[in-house]
C-alpha positions as CSV (number, residue, x, y, z in Angstrom):
1,M,-146.0,85.5,13.4
2,R,-142.3,86.2,14.0
3,V,-140.9,84.8,17.2
4,I,-137.4,85.2,18.6
5,V,-136.1,82.5,20.9
6,V,-133.0,83.3,23.1
7,G,-131.2,80.1,24.1
8,G,-130.1,77.0,22.2
9,G,-130.1,74.4,24.8
10,A,-132.6,71.5,24.9
11,V,-135.4,73.8,26.1
12,G,-134.8,76.6,23.7
13,L,-134.4,74.3,20.8
14,C,-137.7,72.5,21.6
15,V,-139.5,75.8,22.0
16,A,-138.2,76.9,18.6
17,E,-139.2,73.6,17.0
18,A,-142.7,73.6,18.4
19,L,-143.2,77.2,17.2
20,T,-141.8,76.4,13.8
21,S,-143.9,73.3,13.4
22,R,-147.0,75.4,13.9
23,G,-146.1,77.9,11.2
24,A,-144.2,80.6,13.1
25,E,-141.3,82.4,11.6
26,V,-138.5,81.7,14.2
27,T,-135.0,83.1,14.8
28,L,-133.0,81.4,17.6
29,F,-130.0,83.1,19.2
30,E,-127.4,81.0,21.0
31,S,-124.3,82.4,22.6
32,D,-122.2,79.2,21.9
33,R,-123.1,76.2,19.8
34,C,-126.6,74.8,20.2
35,G,-126.7,72.1,22.9
36,A,-123.2,73.0,24.2
37,G,-124.2,74.2,27.6
38,A,-126.2,72.4,30.4
39,S,-127.7,70.0,27.8
40,A,-124.4,68.6,26.7
41,G,-123.5,66.3,29.6
42,N,-126.5,65.5,31.7
43,A,-128.2,62.1,32.3
44,G,-131.0,62.5,29.7
45,W,-133.7,60.8,31.6
46,I,-137.4,61.0,30.7
47,T,-138.6,59.9,34.1
48,P,-141.7,60.9,36.1
49,S,-140.3,58.9,39.1
50,L,-137.5,61.6,39.4
51,A,-139.8,64.6,38.8
52,I,-139.3,65.8,42.3
53,P,-138.5,69.3,43.5
54,V,-134.9,69.9,44.7
55,P,-136.1,71.7,47.9
56,G,-137.8,69.4,50.3
57,P,-138.0,68.2,53.9
58,G,-134.5,67.5,55.3
59,V,-132.6,69.2,52.5
60,I,-131.5,72.2,54.6
61,G,-130.1,70.0,57.3
62,A,-128.2,67.9,54.8
63,S,-126.9,71.0,53.1
64,L,-125.6,72.4,56.3
65,R,-123.7,69.1,56.9
66,W,-122.4,69.2,53.3
67,L,-121.0,72.7,53.8
68,I,-118.0,71.2,55.4
69,N,-117.8,68.5,52.7
70,P,-117.9,70.2,49.2
71,S,-117.9,66.8,47.6
72,G,-121.5,66.2,48.8
73,P,-124.3,65.9,46.3
74,L,-125.8,69.4,47.1
75,W,-123.6,72.3,48.1
76,I,-124.8,75.9,48.5
77,R,-121.8,78.2,48.0
78,P,-121.5,80.6,50.9
79,T,-122.2,84.2,49.8
80,L,-123.3,87.6,51.0
81,S,-124.9,88.5,47.7
82,P,-128.4,90.0,48.4
83,A,-129.8,88.2,45.4
84,M,-128.4,84.9,46.5
85,L,-129.5,85.4,50.1
86,A,-133.0,86.2,48.9
87,W,-133.0,83.1,46.7
88,V,-131.8,80.9,49.7
89,A,-134.6,82.4,51.8
90,G,-137.1,81.3,49.2
91,F,-135.5,77.9,49.0
92,V,-135.8,77.4,52.8
93,V,-139.5,78.2,52.6
94,S,-139.9,75.7,49.8
95,C,-138.4,73.0,51.9
96,R,-141.4,73.0,54.2
97,R,-143.6,70.0,53.7
98,P,-146.7,71.8,52.4
99,A,-144.7,73.7,49.7
100,Y,-142.9,70.5,48.8
101,R,-146.1,68.6,48.4
102,R,-147.5,71.2,46.1
103,G,-144.4,71.3,44.0
104,L,-144.3,67.5,43.9
105,A,-147.9,67.3,42.6
106,A,-147.1,69.9,39.9
107,L,-144.0,68.1,38.7
108,Q,-145.8,64.8,38.7
109,Q,-148.6,66.3,36.6
110,A,-146.0,67.6,34.1
111,G,-143.9,64.4,34.2
112,A,-146.9,62.2,33.4
113,I,-147.4,64.0,30.0
114,A,-143.7,64.6,29.3
115,G,-143.1,61.2,27.6
116,P,-145.8,61.6,25.0
117,A,-144.3,65.0,24.0
118,F,-141.2,63.1,23.0
119,D,-143.3,60.8,20.9
120,R,-144.9,63.7,19.1
121,L,-141.4,65.2,18.5
122,A,-140.3,62.0,16.8
123,E,-143.6,61.9,14.8
124,R,-142.6,65.4,13.4
125,G,-139.5,63.9,12.0
126,V,-136.9,64.8,14.7
127,E,-134.3,62.0,15.1
128,F,-132.5,61.3,18.4
129,E,-131.1,58.4,20.4
130,L,-133.9,57.0,22.6
131,H,-133.8,54.0,25.0
132,A,-137.1,52.7,26.4
133,A,-135.7,50.7,29.3
134,P,-136.2,50.4,33.1
135,L,-134.6,52.7,35.6
136,L,-133.2,50.9,38.6
137,Y,-133.0,52.4,42.1
138,P,-130.7,50.0,44.1
139,A,-130.4,50.1,47.9
140,F,-127.4,49.1,49.8
141,D,-128.6,49.4,53.4
142,Q,-131.9,49.5,55.2
143,P,-132.1,53.3,55.7
144,E,-131.6,53.8,52.0
145,L,-134.2,51.2,51.1
146,G,-136.6,52.8,53.6
147,H,-136.1,56.2,52.1
148,L,-136.8,54.9,48.6
149,E,-140.0,53.2,49.7
150,R,-141.1,56.5,51.4
151,V,-140.5,58.3,48.1
152,A,-142.6,55.8,46.2
153,D,-145.4,56.3,48.7
154,E,-145.1,60.1,48.4
155,L,-145.5,59.9,44.6
156,L,-148.7,57.9,45.1
157,E,-150.0,60.5,47.6
158,A,-149.2,63.3,45.1
159,G,-151.6,61.6,42.6
160,A,-149.0,59.9,40.4
161,A,-149.7,56.5,38.9
162,P,-147.8,53.6,40.4
163,L,-144.4,54.4,39.0
164,L,-142.0,52.3,41.2
165,E,-142.1,48.6,41.9
166,R,-140.3,47.1,44.9
167,I,-137.8,44.4,44.0
168,S,-135.6,42.0,46.0
169,A,-131.8,41.9,45.9
170,A,-131.9,38.9,43.6
171,E,-134.2,40.7,41.2
172,A,-132.0,43.8,41.3
173,R,-129.0,41.8,40.3
174,S,-130.9,39.9,37.6
175,V,-131.7,43.3,36.0
176,E,-128.2,44.6,36.5
177,P,-125.6,41.8,37.0
178,A,-122.8,44.3,37.6
179,L,-124.4,45.5,40.9
180,S,-122.4,44.9,44.1
181,E,-123.3,41.9,46.1
182,H,-124.1,44.3,49.0
183,V,-127.3,45.4,47.3
184,I,-130.3,44.5,49.5
185,G,-133.1,45.3,47.2
186,G,-134.5,48.5,45.7
187,L,-137.1,49.9,43.3
188,I,-137.5,49.8,39.6
189,A,-139.4,52.1,37.2
190,R,-140.2,49.9,34.3
191,D,-141.9,52.5,32.0
192,D,-139.1,55.1,32.1
193,A,-136.9,56.1,29.1
194,R,-133.8,58.1,28.4
195,V,-132.4,60.0,25.5
196,R,-128.8,61.0,24.8
197,P,-129.0,64.8,25.3
198,E,-126.4,65.6,22.6
199,S,-128.4,63.6,20.0
200,L,-131.7,65.3,21.0
201,C,-130.2,68.8,20.6
202,E,-128.5,67.9,17.3
203,G,-131.7,66.3,16.0
204,V,-133.9,69.3,16.9
205,E,-131.4,71.7,15.4
206,R,-131.4,69.8,12.1
207,A,-135.1,69.8,12.1
208,L,-135.2,73.6,12.7
209,V,-132.9,74.3,9.9
210,A,-134.7,72.0,7.5
211,K,-138.0,73.8,8.3
212,G,-136.5,77.2,7.5
213,A,-135.9,78.5,11.0
214,E,-132.9,80.9,11.4
215,V,-130.4,79.6,13.9
216,L,-127.7,82.1,15.0
217,E,-124.9,80.4,16.9
218,H,-122.1,82.2,18.6
219,S,-124.4,85.2,19.0
220,P,-124.7,86.1,22.6
221,V,-127.6,88.5,23.1
222,D,-126.5,92.0,24.1
223,A,-129.8,93.8,24.4
224,V,-133.5,93.2,24.4
225,G,-136.1,95.9,24.1
226,R,-139.5,97.1,22.8
227,D,-140.0,98.2,19.3
228,G,-143.6,99.6,19.2
229,S,-145.8,96.6,19.6
230,G,-142.9,94.1,19.0
231,W,-139.5,93.3,20.3
232,I,-135.9,93.9,19.1
233,V,-133.1,91.5,20.0
234,A,-129.4,92.3,19.3
235,G,-126.7,89.7,19.5
236,G,-123.2,89.7,18.0
237,T,-123.6,91.3,14.6
238,A,-127.3,90.3,14.3
239,R,-130.3,92.4,15.1
240,R,-133.8,91.0,14.7
241,R,-137.4,92.1,15.3
242,G,-140.1,89.8,16.5
243,D,-143.8,90.0,17.4
244,A,-142.9,87.9,20.5
245,I,-139.9,86.7,22.3
246,V,-139.1,83.6,24.5
247,L,-136.2,83.8,26.9
248,A,-134.9,80.2,27.3
249,G,-131.3,80.8,28.0
250,G,-131.1,79.2,31.4
251,V,-129.2,81.2,34.0
252,A,-128.7,84.0,31.5
253,T,-132.4,84.6,31.4
254,A,-132.4,86.4,34.8
255,G,-129.7,88.8,33.6
256,L,-131.7,89.7,30.4
257,L,-134.9,90.2,32.4
258,S,-133.0,92.4,34.9
259,R,-132.3,94.9,32.1
260,L,-136.0,95.2,31.6
261,G,-136.5,95.9,35.3
262,V,-137.8,92.4,36.1
263,R,-136.4,90.4,38.9
264,L,-136.7,86.6,38.4
265,P,-134.9,84.4,41.1
266,I,-132.7,82.0,39.2
267,V,-129.3,80.7,40.3
268,A,-126.8,78.5,38.6
269,A,-126.8,74.9,39.8
270,K,-123.5,73.5,38.5
271,G,-123.5,69.8,37.7
272,Y,-120.8,67.3,36.7
273,S,-120.5,64.2,34.6
274,R,-118.0,61.8,33.2
275,T,-118.7,59.9,30.0
276,Y,-116.9,56.6,29.4
277,P,-116.7,54.3,26.4
278,S,-118.8,51.2,26.9
279,E,-116.9,48.3,28.5
280,P,-118.1,44.7,28.9
281,T,-117.8,44.8,32.7
282,G,-119.8,48.0,32.9
283,P,-123.6,48.5,33.6
284,R,-126.2,47.6,31.0
285,Q,-129.1,49.4,32.8
286,A,-129.6,53.0,33.8
287,M,-129.7,53.5,37.6
288,Y,-130.0,56.1,40.2
289,L,-127.9,55.9,43.4
290,E,-130.0,57.6,46.0
291,T,-127.6,58.4,48.8
292,P,-124.9,60.1,46.7
293,K,-127.5,61.4,44.2
294,V,-125.6,59.9,41.3
295,A,-127.1,59.0,37.9
296,I,-125.7,56.3,35.7
297,S,-126.9,56.4,32.1
298,V,-126.2,53.7,29.4
299,Y,-126.2,54.9,25.8
300,D,-125.1,53.4,22.5
301,G,-121.4,52.9,23.0
302,A,-121.1,55.0,26.2
303,V,-121.9,55.2,29.9
304,R,-122.4,58.5,31.7
305,V,-122.0,59.1,35.4
306,S,-123.4,62.4,36.6
307,G,-124.3,64.1,39.8
308,T,-123.9,67.0,42.3
309,L,-125.6,70.4,42.4
310,E,-123.3,73.3,43.3
311,L,-125.6,76.3,43.9
312,G,-124.2,79.7,43.2
313,A,-121.3,78.5,41.1
314,K,-119.6,81.2,39.0
315,T,-117.4,79.3,36.6
316,L,-117.3,76.0,34.6
317,D,-114.0,75.0,36.1
318,L,-113.8,71.2,36.7
319,S,-113.5,70.1,40.3
320,A,-111.3,67.0,40.6
321,R,-112.8,66.4,44.0
322,R,-116.4,66.4,42.7
323,L,-115.5,64.3,39.7
324,R,-113.8,61.8,42.0
325,A,-116.8,61.7,44.3
326,I,-119.3,60.7,41.5
327,T,-116.7,58.2,40.2
328,E,-116.3,56.5,43.6
329,A,-120.0,56.3,44.1
330,A,-120.4,54.5,40.8
331,Q,-117.5,52.2,41.5
332,Q,-118.8,51.3,44.9
333,A,-122.2,50.3,43.4
334,L,-120.5,48.5,40.5
335,P,-117.3,47.1,41.9
336,G,-116.5,44.9,38.9
337,W,-116.7,47.8,36.3
338,R,-113.3,48.4,34.8
339,M,-113.8,52.0,34.1
340,P,-111.7,53.3,31.1
341,S,-109.0,55.6,32.3
342,E,-109.8,58.7,30.2
343,P,-113.4,59.7,30.4
344,R,-114.8,62.9,28.9
345,D,-115.4,65.2,31.8
346,W,-118.0,67.9,31.8
347,A,-119.5,70.6,34.0
348,G,-122.6,72.6,33.1
349,M,-124.8,75.3,34.6
350,R,-128.4,74.3,35.2
351,S,-130.8,77.1,36.1
352,L,-132.8,76.5,39.3
353,S,-135.7,78.4,40.9
354,P,-136.2,78.7,44.7
355,D,-139.1,76.3,44.7
356,G,-137.6,73.8,42.3
357,L,-140.3,74.4,39.6
358,P,-139.5,75.8,36.2
359,F,-140.6,79.3,35.0
360,I,-142.8,78.8,31.9
361,G,-145.1,81.5,30.7
362,A,-145.7,85.1,30.0
363,V,-144.1,88.0,31.9
364,P,-146.9,90.1,33.3
365,G,-147.1,93.6,32.0
366,L,-144.7,93.1,29.1
367,D,-146.9,91.9,26.2
368,G,-145.2,89.4,24.0
369,L,-142.4,88.5,26.4
370,H,-142.2,84.9,27.6
371,V,-139.9,82.8,29.8
372,A,-138.9,79.1,29.7
373,A,-136.1,78.6,32.2
374,G,-135.4,77.3,35.7
375,H,-135.9,73.7,34.9
376,G,-133.1,72.5,37.2
377,T,-132.4,68.8,36.7
378,L,-135.5,68.3,34.6
379,G,-134.5,70.2,31.4
380,I,-134.4,67.1,29.2
381,T,-137.5,65.5,30.8
382,L,-139.6,68.6,30.2
383,A,-138.0,70.2,27.1
384,P,-140.5,68.9,24.4
385,L,-143.4,69.5,26.7
386,T,-142.2,73.0,27.5
387,G,-142.0,73.7,23.7
388,E,-145.6,72.7,23.3
389,L,-146.9,74.7,26.2
390,V,-145.0,77.8,25.1
391,A,-146.3,77.4,21.5
392,D,-149.8,77.1,22.8
393,L,-149.4,80.3,24.8
394,V,-147.5,82.4,22.2
395,L,-149.5,81.4,19.0
396,E,-152.9,80.6,20.4
397,K,-153.0,82.6,23.7
398,R,-154.1,79.3,25.2
399,G,-152.7,78.2,28.6
400,S,-152.7,74.6,29.7
401,G,-153.6,73.6,33.3
402,A,-150.0,72.2,33.5
403,L,-148.7,75.8,33.3
404,A,-150.5,77.2,36.4
405,S,-147.8,76.1,38.8
406,F,-145.0,77.3,36.6
407,D,-146.3,80.8,36.0
408,P,-143.3,83.2,36.3
409,A,-145.6,85.7,38.0
410,R,-145.4,83.7,41.2
411,S,-141.8,84.9,41.8
412,I,-141.3,88.1,39.7
413,G,-140.1,91.1,41.7
414,R,-142.5,94.0,41.4
415,P,-140.4,97.1,42.2
416,G,-138.9,98.7,39.1
417,Y,-141.0,96.5,36.9
418,F,-140.5,98.7,33.9
419,R,-137.3,100.7,33.4
420,R,-137.8,102.8,30.3
421,A,-134.1,103.3,29.9
422,E,-133.8,99.6,29.3
423,A,-137.0,98.9,27.5
424,M,-137.6,102.1,25.6
425,R,-139.6,102.4,22.4
426,G,-137.4,101.7,19.4
427,G,-135.4,98.9,21.1
428,P,-131.7,98.5,21.5
429,R,-129.3,100.2,19.1
């Protein structure tokens, strides 16, 4: 079977790898270099304890307060775009507690089986930098500690295994000596892990090439269309035919679907990070700072500070204010860390659905067309699992129970479902 994958980030690469490993003939189109987009600068955590939908109770109120402070951890860019307004309306509905609980249960189910998917990826010979080490959630005042404890209780209520253990201030500082003396306690996830996203993407790409897959970098897709019972994809100077296609290009996925008369609500969620060389006074453990929503990841020879979601962003311009905000949050938690003066700064566009759940599955009514996008902040966590789920669906027509909540049909716009001018027989020319 010949399958075309559009998108060379962590998700697209893992989809292509899973398909190739099961005998499919795969071509992957990537508009830039593989792994150069949203996968290049994120935290890289494999963590069920953070598999939580972005929309939730209290988020709207906080977002309204942050509108006057664009340095806040979540900022919805004001707009009159009909598509964005419709997306925001769906986001508001998803912030209600019943919807949040359903989303939390779905992500916890997926998060619980995400780690073993990384193990299977490594067993297939893919090499990447992996750290099996605790994730620390320090608290610096009683409201923050109370919130963390409520999150731990919610995870249990959603059916998750006990993921988070309560620890004292002394225990927190024994795990991470660089923590501020103002820490009053916190939580720890002892079974979490993290990968360096760049190494994951590089390792998967190497494995794809070694297994004979065709990887077309710097080939932005111009057109997608039907060709009899199959599909044609045109990008750059390349034109390929496949029996099936998987759109895994993040935010760009919505634009490609719109050309086929399909409306899928995805917006750009711009994030930022700064990557510093390791320094003896810096942190030795990964940690998540709850109030500013800042992640601190420790890799071989580097520390990455990442955070913020700017919804509806249009460009990858770096915001000095946002970079300063995540830096100050890290410095406040780790006051003795002598941060090197010239970090590598990054901004990337994550793709986010209104309910905070990814879109993984077949597009109804368009046989052979599949989607793997909208992973938000969980792209690395769910990438290998997404690859396996999509491979099951494409090659064996077998859907997992984990897919039910992620079915794109839940959000696909029905009017104009097929536009023959965009999806005509014979494909793009």
